[in-house]
MIDO-474345 format. One record per residue (C-alpha): residue in one letter; y, x negated, z. Coordinates in steps of 0.2 Angstrom, whole numbers. Example, Ala and Ser with C-alpha at 12.3 -4.5 7.8 and 13.67 -1.06 7.14 Angstrom:
residues 2
<node r="A" py="-22" px="-62" pz="39"/>
<node r="S" py="-5" px="-68" pz="36"/>
This chain:
residues 60
<node r="M" py="74" px="99" pz="-51"/>
<node r="L" py="57" px="103" pz="-53"/>
<node r="T" py="51" px="116" pz="-63"/>
<node r="P" py="43" px="132" pz="-55"/>
<node r="K" py="26" px="125" pz="-63"/>
<node r="G" py="30" px="108" pz="-55"/>
<node r="Q" py="34" px="117" pz="-36"/>
<node r="E" py="18" px="126" pz="-38"/>
<node r="L" py="8" px="110" pz="-41"/>
<node r="I" py="17" px="102" pz="-25"/>
<node r="L" py="11" px="117" pz="-15"/>
<node r="Q" py="-7" px="115" pz="-23"/>
<node r="M" py="-9" px="95" pz="-20"/>
<node r="K" py="0" px="97" pz="-1"/>
<node r="P" py="-17" px="99" pz="8"/>
<node r="V" py="-25" px="86" pz="-4"/>
<node r="W" py="-10" px="74" pz="2"/>
<node r="E" py="-15" px="79" pz="21"/>
<node r="I" py="-32" px="74" pz="19"/>
<node r="M" py="-27" px="57" pz="10"/>
<node r="T" py="-16" px="55" pz="24"/>
<node r="T" py="-28" px="56" pz="38"/>
<node r="I" py="-41" px="48" pz="28"/>
<node r="L" py="-29" px="31" pz="25"/>
<node r="T" py="-23" px="32" pz="43"/>
<node r="E" py="-42" px="32" pz="48"/>
<node r="I" py="-45" px="17" pz="39"/>
<node r="A" py="-29" px="8" pz="42"/>
<node r="A" py="-33" px="10" pz="61"/>
<node r="N" py="-45" px="-4" pz="66"/>
<node r="Q" py="-44" px="-19" pz="77"/>
<node r="N" py="-39" px="-31" pz="65"/>
<node r="N" py="-21" px="-20" pz="60"/>
<node r="L" py="-25" px="-19" pz="41"/>
<node r="L" py="-8" px="-14" pz="38"/>
<node r="K" py="0" px="-29" pz="48"/>
<node r="A" py="-10" px="-42" pz="39"/>
<node r="I" py="-6" px="-33" pz="22"/>
<node r="E" py="12" px="-36" pz="28"/>
<node r="E" py="10" px="-54" pz="31"/>
<node r="A" py="3" px="-57" pz="15"/>
<node r="E" py="16" px="-51" pz="6"/>
<node r="E" py="29" px="-59" pz="17"/>
<node r="K" py="21" px="-76" pz="11"/>
<node r="L" py="20" px="-71" pz="-5"/>
<node r="A" py="38" px="-66" pz="-5"/>
<node r="N" py="42" px="-84" pz="1"/>
<node r="Q" py="30" px="-92" pz="-12"/>
<node r="S" py="23" px="-85" pz="-28"/>
<node r="F" py="3" px="-87" pz="-30"/>
<node r="L" py="7" px="-96" pz="-44"/>
<node r="Q" py="20" px="-108" pz="-36"/>
<node r="R" py="6" px="-110" pz="-23"/>
<node r="A" py="-7" px="-114" pz="-37"/>
<node r="L" py="7" px="-127" pz="-45"/>
<node r="Q" py="8" px="-136" pz="-29"/>
<node r="L" py="-10" px="-137" pz="-26"/>
<node r="K" py="-12" px="-144" pz="-43"/>
<node r="N" py="0" px="-157" pz="-43"/>
<node r="K" py="-7" px="-164" pz="-26"/>
């Protein structure tokens, strides 16, 4: 549970969060689909880490 001061802070931050959400939505909504590209990169890293890839290239 939040204190009354914490709840007041949430009310003060809500307009800022709404602005941030709008801006981030505008940034991510592009022809190249930024969010999809990030998801794909995260999936590749989940399958094989950066370090694993580097070691594999080094050993070739």
